[in-house]
Backbone as JSON Lines, residues from 0, in Angstrom:
{"i":0,"aa":"M","n":[95.9,106.61,112.65],"ca":[95.43,106.48,111.29],"c":[93.93,106.15,111.32]}
{"i":1,"aa":"R","n":[93.26,106.58,110.28],"ca":[91.82,106.34,110.2],"c":[91.54,105.2,109.22]}
{"i":2,"aa":"C","n":[90.49,104.47,109.5],"ca":[90.04,103.37,108.64],"c":[89.66,103.96,107.27]}
{"i":3,"aa":"P","n":[90.15,103.37,106.18],"ca":[89.83,103.91,104.86],"c":[88.35,103.75,104.47]}
{"i":4,"aa":"I","n":[87.61,102.92,105.17],"ca":[86.19,102.7,104.84],"c":[85.28,103.6,105.67]}
{"i":5,"aa":"C","n":[85.36,103.5,107.0],"ca":[84.43,104.24,107.85],"c":[85.02,105.52,108.45]}
{"i":6,"aa":"K","n":[86.31,105.7,108.31],"ca":[87.03,106.9,108.78],"c":[87.16,106.99,110.3]}
{"i":7,"aa":"Q","n":[86.81,105.92,111.01],"ca":[87.01,105.88,112.46],"c":[88.48,105.57,112.74]}
{"i":8,"aa":"P","n":[88.99,105.92,113.92],"ca":[90.38,105.58,114.25],"c":[90.59,104.06,114.16]}
{"i":9,"aa":"A","n":[91.7,103.67,113.58],"ca":[92.03,102.24,113.45],"c":[93.35,101.97,114.15]}
{"i":10,"aa":"D","n":[93.38,100.92,114.93],"ca":[94.58,100.49,115.65],"c":[95.54,99.89,114.63]}
{"i":11,"aa":"M","n":[96.73,100.47,114.5],"ca":[97.7,99.99,113.52],"c":[98.72,99.04,114.14]}
{"i":12,"aa":"T","n":[98.51,98.62,115.36],"ca":[99.44,97.69,116.0],"c":[99.12,96.26,115.56]}
{"i":13,"aa":"P","n":[100.06,95.33,115.75],"ca":[99.8,93.93,115.4],"c":[98.59,93.33,116.13]}
{"i":14,"aa":"A","n":[98.12,93.98,117.18],"ca":[96.95,93.48,117.9],"c":[95.68,93.54,117.04]}
{"i":15,"aa":"N","n":[95.67,94.43,116.05],"ca":[94.51,94.56,115.16],"c":[94.79,93.75,113.89]}
{"i":16,"aa":"R","n":[94.22,92.58,113.8],"ca":[94.49,91.71,112.64],"c":[93.8,92.21,111.37]}
{"i":17,"aa":"F","n":[92.97,93.23,111.47],"ca":[92.26,93.76,110.31],"c":[92.91,95.03,109.75]}
{"i":18,"aa":"R","n":[94.02,95.46,110.33],"ca":[94.63,96.71,109.87],"c":[94.94,96.67,108.39]}
{"i":19,"aa":"P","n":[94.78,97.71,107.64],"ca":[94.57,99.09,108.08],"c":[93.11,99.43,108.37]}
{"i":20,"aa":"F","n":[92.25,98.44,108.42],"ca":[90.83,98.68,108.71],"c":[90.61,98.59,110.21]}
{"i":21,"aa":"C","n":[89.5,99.16,110.66],"ca":[89.22,99.14,112.1],"c":[88.56,97.84,112.53]}
{"i":22,"aa":"S","n":[87.95,97.11,111.58],"ca":[87.21,95.91,111.95],"c":[87.11,94.95,110.76]}
{"i":23,"aa":"E","n":[86.65,93.75,111.06],"ca":[86.42,92.78,110.0],"c":[85.36,93.28,109.01]}
{"i":24,"aa":"R","n":[84.34,93.96,109.53],"ca":[83.28,94.49,108.66],"c":[83.87,95.41,107.59]}
{"i":25,"aa":"C","n":[84.7,96.36,108.01],"ca":[85.29,97.29,107.04],"c":[86.22,96.57,106.07]}
{"i":26,"aa":"Q","n":[86.93,95.58,106.54],"ca":[87.8,94.79,105.67],"c":[86.97,94.07,104.61]}
{"i":27,"aa":"M","n":[85.83,93.52,105.0],"ca":[84.96,92.82,104.05],"c":[84.29,93.78,103.07]}
{"i":28,"aa":"V","n":[83.95,94.99,103.51],"ca":[83.4,96.0,102.61],"c":[84.42,96.31,101.52]}
{"i":29,"aa":"D","n":[85.68,96.47,101.91],"ca":[86.75,96.75,100.95],"c":[86.93,95.58,99.98]}
{"i":30,"aa":"L","n":[86.94,94.37,100.5],"ca":[87.07,93.19,99.65],"c":[85.92,93.13,98.65]}
{"i":31,"aa":"G","n":[84.72,93.41,99.1],"ca":[83.56,93.4,98.21],"c":[83.69,94.42,97.1]}
{"i":32,"aa":"T","n":[84.27,95.58,97.4],"ca":[84.49,96.6,96.37],"c":[85.47,96.09,95.33]}
{"i":33,"aa":"W","n":[86.53,95.4,95.76],"ca":[87.48,94.81,94.81],"c":[86.79,93.76,93.95]}
{"i":34,"aa":"V","n":[86.04,92.87,94.56],"ca":[85.38,91.78,93.85],"c":[84.38,92.31,92.82]}
{"i":35,"aa":"D","n":[83.69,93.38,93.17],"ca":[82.72,93.99,92.26],"c":[83.38,94.92,91.25]}
{"i":36,"aa":"E","n":[84.72,94.94,91.24],"ca":[85.51,95.8,90.35],"c":[85.17,97.27,90.54]}
{"i":37,"aa":"G","n":[84.94,97.66,91.8],"ca":[84.62,99.04,92.12],"c":[85.83,99.96,92.12]}
{"i":38,"aa":"Y","n":[87.01,99.4,92.27],"ca":[88.23,100.21,92.21],"c":[88.73,100.16,90.78]}
{"i":39,"aa":"R","n":[88.92,101.31,90.2],"ca":[89.35,101.4,88.81],"c":[90.5,102.39,88.69]}
{"i":40,"aa":"V","n":[91.4,102.12,87.75],"ca":[92.46,103.04,87.41],"c":[92.06,103.68,86.09]}
{"i":41,"aa":"P","n":[92.0,105.02,86.05],"ca":[91.58,105.67,84.81],"c":[92.55,105.36,83.67]}
{"i":42,"aa":"G","n":[92.02,105.22,82.49],"ca":[92.85,104.98,81.31],"c":[92.04,104.33,80.21]}
{"i":43,"aa":"A","n":[92.72,104.15,79.1],"ca":[92.07,103.53,77.95],"c":[91.85,102.05,78.21]}
{"i":44,"aa":"A","n":[90.86,101.5,77.55],"ca":[90.58,100.06,77.68],"c":[91.76,99.26,77.12]}
{"i":45,"aa":"V","n":[92.0,98.13,77.72],"ca":[93.09,97.25,77.31],"c":[92.49,95.99,76.71]}
{"i":46,"aa":"E","n":[93.06,95.54,75.6],"ca":[92.57,94.3,74.99],"c":[92.9,93.12,75.9]}
{"i":47,"aa":"D","n":[92.0,92.18,75.96],"ca":[92.19,91.01,76.8],"c":[92.9,89.93,76.0]}
{"i":48,"aa":"R","n":[94.21,90.04,75.88],"ca":[95.01,89.05,75.17],"c":[96.43,89.09,75.71]}
{"i":49,"aa":"E","n":[97.2,88.14,75.33],"ca":[98.58,88.08,75.78],"c":[99.4,89.2,75.14]}
{"i":50,"aa":"H","n":[100.36,89.71,75.87],"ca":[101.28,90.71,75.33],"c":[102.32,89.99,74.48]}
{"i":51,"aa":"P","n":[102.67,90.52,73.3],"ca":[103.67,89.85,72.44],"c":[104.98,89.55,73.15]}
{"i":52,"aa":"D","n":[105.39,90.41,74.08],"ca":[106.64,90.17,74.8],"c":[106.58,88.92,75.66]}
{"i":53,"aa":"D","n":[105.38,88.47,76.01],"ca":[105.23,87.27,76.83],"c":[105.69,86.02,76.08]}
{"i":54,"aa":"F","n":[105.74,86.07,74.76],"ca":[106.1,84.9,73.96],"c":[107.6,84.83,73.67]}
{"i":55,"aa":"K","n":[108.34,85.89,73.96],"ca":[109.79,85.88,73.74],"c":[110.44,84.94,74.74]}
{"i":56,"aa":"K","n":[111.44,84.24,74.26],"ca":[112.16,83.35,75.18],"c":[112.97,84.19,76.14]}
{"i":57,"aa":"K","n":[112.9,83.82,77.4],"ca":[113.64,84.52,78.43],"c":[114.92,83.75,78.73]}
{"i":58,"aa":"P","n":[116.03,84.46,78.94],"ca":[117.29,83.76,79.24],"c":[117.19,83.01,80.57]}
{"i":59,"aa":"L","n":[117.81,81.85,80.6],"ca":[117.85,81.07,81.84],"c":[119.01,81.54,82.68]}
{"i":60,"aa":"H","n":[118.75,81.85,83.92],"ca":[119.82,82.29,84.84],"c":[119.85,81.42,86.05]}
């Protein structure tokens, strides 16, 4: 498998603690993209408020 950041071969065994990345550097690049909100799912904007279903009482089980 290739590293999703640099595209170099990445060791997918438990010996590579950074998998699926090839290195800590690539793992941190990916984390930085998440933090900067660089990964987006296309779609309409969502209002920043609670969903009405969140206020319904849920049965106790």
